[in-house]
Phi, psi and omega in degrees: 000135180292133179297138179290125184249175178296328177300324176295323177297319179301312182295319178298321180293322178298317180294325177297326178278005176086017181276124177242000183210134178236132179256147179168194178218129186292153178190164186295338180290344180233027180303318181297315179295318179297320178297320178293323176298319179296326182286353178279352180057041174091356178297326171242113183280133174257121179254109182272123178280166175288337183205147180303328184295333179283330189300313180295328176295324176295319178294322178297313179299319179300315180295321181295318185278334182260340184080006179259203179257127174281140181237131181228151179222152177203165175282179182282182174061235183299328177298318178294318180300322183292346179282343192300313183303312182293325178290326174294325175300317178296318181295313185284336176269354181068051184243131179286120179221138174243125178255127175254112190242134177284164177207156177301162182301151183301331184289343182246000180297132182095358182260005185060041180291168183307126178061022177271121172227165181281095185289329176298317178292324181298318187261001190295336178272309184293326178249051186296337180284325180195120170216130186214133172271127178276125182248354179210146181303322182297343184278338192299309182302318180296317181294318177297317178299317180294323179297315181291319179297316181293318179300317180290317185289327185251357183050057184212165178282144175230151186233131174243122183254122185232113179298160181308307189291335176289319180301321185267002180290154177300145180295127182279154171260106187277136173231159180280092182237163175298127181094356177233129180252116179262126184237165178253138180279074181211155178196144174220146182287145176286144177283127182235140175214145181289155177291148182300320181293329177290319176298319180295320179295320179294318179295320179296319179297314182291321181291333181274350183277151178270319181225119184236095174287154185231127173248124185255143179247201185294136168263122184308131178093351180273152178299156184301325184292348181252006184295321190238071184294341179295342179299328183295324183269334183265346183111177187284345183275173176288163186308313182294339184265354182274161183288331185283323188296318177299325178294316178300314184296326182281327192253342184262126183287340180220155180221150170250114186237143176284340177201167178294137183214163181299136176222140183288340179209153181287130175224156176300129185224135173254118183262123175249115185254116179259121179230163181302336182264002181288000000 
C-alpha cells in the first residue's frame, strides 16, 4: 500500500472544500500532487489543458458557471509564468480561483536551480490578497484553508506554492501545539444589507426622475451567459459602444446603473453593485 503523503492531504482538503475538478498541465514540479489525484479514482477529476496558459481560463469559467472556486495547478518556472494571464482574468472579473503551483525542493531554493524563479514575487500582484510558499508539511492544511477563504471572501485569485519535497513528505498528524495553527475548512458569507437612509435616498431619486434607463449586471448565482441581459437590447458591444447608450446618457436625467461607467456629463445616478457576496 502506498504511504499516505502530504499530496494526499492536499487532495482530501480540496474535496472538503467541495472541489471535484482540477484544471492544469502535468509537470515534474507537481508529480506528487498528480499522483495523489490519480489515487482518488476519479473523485477529483483532473482536466488536462493543451497548454498551462489555457488552464486558468478553464478554472475561471468553471467558477463562473458553478458558483464555486476554480482550482488550477501547474509546475514551477515556465509553467507558473503561463498561469498569469488567466489569473489576471480571474482578478479583473472578480472570480474566486485557487492555484496550486509546484516549486523546486527547499534544499535548492536560492541556488538558481533549474526552472527556479521567485514565485512569491511573480504572483504578488495578481494574487495580492493571498500568496504563500509552504515551507513545512504541517503548514499545508492551514494555507489551503486561508487560500479558499480569501478567494471566496474577496472574489479573487489566490496562490499556494508547494515545493517537490513537501508534496512527497509523509502526511503529518496535526495537533494543537505552539507553532502549529490548526484550522477548519469552512467559510460563510457575511449577511449584508443597505442602510435605511440609503434606500430612502435611492427611492427618492428614482421616484423624482422622468426617464430612468436600467442597465443590469450579474445576479449572484446565475450562469455567466445571463449576467448581462442588456446586451440583447443594446447590441453586441459594451454599453458605451452601443447606439442606445449615448442617447440614454444625453436625454435621461437619472440612471440606474449596476456599476460606475463612462458618462458624457454628470447626472444623478444610483449605482447598484451586484457581487457574489451580496
